[in-house]
C-alpha positions in Angstrom: 82.9 105.1 114.4 86.3 105.1 116.2 85.2 106.5 119.8 83.3 104.0 120.4 85.9 101.2 119.0 88.4 102.5 121.4 85.6 102.5 124.2 85.5 99.0 123.6 89.4 98.3 123.3 90.1 100.4 126.4 87.4 97.7 127.8 89.8 95.1 127.0 92.9 96.8 128.2 91.1 97.1 131.6 90.9 93.1 131.4 94.0 92.6 130.5 96.8 95.0 128.9 97.5 92.8 125.8 95.8 94.7 123.8 98.3 97.6 123.7 99.9 95.7 120.9 97.8 96.9 118.5 97.7 100.7 119.6 99.7 101.7 116.3 97.5 100.5 114.2 94.5 101.7 115.8 96.1 105.4 115.7 97.3 105.1 112.3 93.8 103.5 111.3 91.6 106.4 113.0 93.7 109.6 111.8 93.9 108.4 108.7 90.5 107.5 108.2 88.6 109.8 110.6 90.7 112.7 111.4 92.4 114.2 114.3 89.1 115.8 115.7 88.4 111.8 116.1 91.6 110.8 117.5 90.7 113.5 120.5 86.9 112.1 121.0 88.4 108.8 120.6 91.0 109.9 123.6 88.0 111.2 126.1 86.1 108.4 125.1 89.2 105.9 126.7 89.5 107.8 129.5 86.0 108.0 130.7 85.5 104.0 130.0 88.9 103.7 132.0 87.8 106.2 134.5 84.5 104.1 135.1 86.1 101.0 135.5 88.9 102.1 137.7 87.8 105.1 139.7 85.8 102.9 142.8 89.2 101.5 143.4 90.8 104.8 142.7 88.7 106.4 145.4 89.5 103.7 147.9 92.9 104.8 147.8 94.5 102.3 145.6 95.5 104.9 142.9 99.1 104.0 143.6 98.6 100.2 143.9 97.0 100.6 140.3 100.1 102.2 138.8 102.9 100.0 140.6 100.3 97.0 138.9 100.6 98.4 135.2 103.8 99.5 135.9 105.1 95.8 136.6 103.3 94.7 133.8 104.8 96.6 131.1 108.3 96.5 133.1 108.5 92.4 133.3 112.0 90.8 134.6 111.5 87.2 134.9 115.6 87.5 134.9 115.7 85.4 132.1 115.5 86.5 128.5 112.4 84.8 127.4 110.0 83.0 130.0 109.6 80.1 128.4 108.6 81.9 124.6 110.6 79.9 122.1 111.7 82.9 120.0 114.9 85.4 119.0 116.3 85.4 122.6 115.5 81.7 122.9 119.1 80.5 121.6 121.0 83.0 123.6 118.7 82.5 127.1 119.2 78.5 126.6 123.4 78.8 126.2 123.9 81.4 129.1 121.4 82.4 130.7 121.4 86.0 130.7 119.6 88.5 132.6 117.6 91.3 130.2 119.2 94.0 131.3 123.1 92.9 131.0 124.8 94.1 127.8 124.8 92.7 124.4 128.2 93.0 124.1 131.2 93.8 126.1 132.6 96.1 124.4 129.1 98.2 123.6 128.4 99.2 127.1 124.3 100.7 128.3 123.1 98.4 125.0 121.3 95.8 126.8 119.2 92.8 125.8 115.9 94.9 126.8 116.9 98.1 125.2 117.6 95.7 121.8 114.2 94.4 122.4 112.1 97.7 122.4 113.9 99.0 119.9 113.4 96.2 117.1 109.5 96.4 118.5 109.4 100.0 117.7 110.6 99.2 114.2 107.9 96.9 114.0 105.1 99.2 115.2 106.6 101.7 112.7 106.2 98.9 109.7 102.9 98.3 111.2 101.7 102.4 111.0 103.2 102.7 107.8 101.2 100.0 106.2 97.7 101.2 107.7 98.5 104.6 106.8 99.4 103.5 102.6 96.0 101.5 102.7 93.8 102.3 105.1 91.3 99.1 105.5 90.4 96.3 107.5 92.3 94.0 105.8 95.5 95.9 106.4 94.5 96.6 109.9 93.8 92.9 110.9 97.2 92.2 108.8 99.0 94.7 110.8 97.6 93.8 114.2 98.4 90.1 113.6 102.0 90.9 112.5 102.4 93.1 115.6 100.8 90.1 117.8 103.9 88.0 116.5 106.6 90.9 117.0 105.5 90.9 120.9 106.2 87.2 121.1 109.5 87.2 119.0 111.3 90.8 119.9 110.6 92.0 123.5 112.2 90.4 126.2 110.7 88.3 129.1 107.9 87.3 127.0 105.5 84.2 127.5 104.9 81.2 125.0 101.3 82.0 125.0 101.8 85.4 123.7 101.7 84.1 120.0 97.7 83.3 120.9 96.2 86.7 119.3 97.8 85.9 115.9 95.7 83.0 116.1 92.2 85.5 116.0 93.6 88.3 113.9 95.1 86.7 111.0 92.6 84.3 110.7 90.0 86.5 108.5 92.7 87.6 106.4 94.3 83.8 106.0 90.5 82.3 105.0 89.8 85.0 102.4 93.3 85.4 100.9 94.8 81.3 100.7 98.1 82.6 100.1 98.4 83.8 103.8 97.3 79.7 105.1 100.7 78.9 104.7 101.7 81.3 107.5 98.6 80.6 109.6 99.1 77.1 109.7 102.8 77.2 110.6 102.6 79.8 113.6 99.3 77.7 115.1 101.6 74.6 115.1 104.9 76.3 116.5 102.1 78.0 119.2 100.5 74.5 119.9 104.1 72.8 120.4 105.9 75.8 122.4 102.5 75.8 125.2 102.2 71.8 125.0 105.7 71.6 126.0 105.4 74.1 128.6 102.7 72.8 129.9 102.3 69.5 129.0 98.8 67.2 129.7 101.3 64.6 131.0 102.9 65.7 134.4 105.8 63.3 133.5 106.8 65.1 130.4 107.4 68.3 132.3 110.4 70.1 131.4 111.5 67.4 128.8 111.3 69.6 125.9 111.7 73.1 127.2 115.6 73.4 126.8 116.0 70.7 124.1 117.5 71.0 120.5 113.7 70.5 119.4 112.8 73.7 121.1 115.9 75.6 119.0 114.2 74.3 115.8 110.8 75.6 116.4 112.3 79.1 117.8 114.5 79.1 114.5 110.8 78.1 112.7 109.3 80.9 114.7 112.2 83.6 113.6 112.3 82.8 109.9 108.1 82.8 109.6 108.4 86.5 111.3 111.6 87.3 109.2 109.7 86.2 105.9 106.6 87.8 106.8 108.2 91.1 107.9 110.1 91.0 104.1 106.8 90.3 102.6 105.1 93.8 104.4 108.0 95.8 103.7 107.7 94.6 99.8 103.9 95.6 99.9 104.6 98.9 101.4 107.3 99.6 98.7 105.3 98.7 95.8 102.0 100.8 97.2 104.5 103.6 97.6 106.0 103.1 93.9 102.4 103.0 92.5 101.0 106.3 94.2 104.3 108.2 92.3 103.1 110.0 89.5 104.1 108.6 86.2 107.0 110.9 84.6 106.1 112.9 82.0 106.1 111.4 78.3 106.9 114.5 75.5 106.1 113.9 71.4 107.2 116.1 68.7 103.5 117.5 69.0 103.1 118.1 72.4 106.4 119.5 72.5 105.9 121.7 69.7 102.7 122.9 71.3 104.5 123.9 74.0 106.9 125.9 72.4 104.0 127.9 70.5 102.2 128.4 73.5 105.6 130.0 75.4 
């Protein structure tokens, strides 16, 4: 029931735009399992739900304010590469505090930190879509969605420490059924907890003590290493699936060759 699923997703998006991170997975799963017609019906369902939720405000004259709000959410700029998220940008952020729209290298103009983060996020989205397209199952969809949640924390600029939390929900069913994923689930849960406690500790006197400490850099390095290992595992799985789907090379015996020659 893809249309109903997209309707539920739209409700979540209306509450908070964070569910946008799993759109690549939903697109691939919908088309692969139910076809393009189902995707068209799903789009209609999403528009109807969004119209029902936002309609009263649009009628009231707040359409421009809604558009500005959503634009700000997708184009956030906190004047730092990371809004306390211990990710791939945290090292550069702590060292020099550059702005998201600064050039990464002085010798390569127009290539900003923000553009680099968007490009890396697009690659992660493409990998997730390919995984679901090759194996359109609930297990693969959950795994790919959790990966995109981690990518949304690690790769874009100006992300918050709490952006890693969807991984806890999305990866849990897979980790419970396939214990080989438990190491990743446990490690990311631990780094999320440490990041959030350091940013907002329960004791006020500890506020800010660990935010830019060597401890934060070590946890950021672990986050980046875990995400890199996860990426390699998924790429390897995609390569294996591609090889298995190839037709086996023809093996001709002397008899088969004679039969083919006789048929000719």
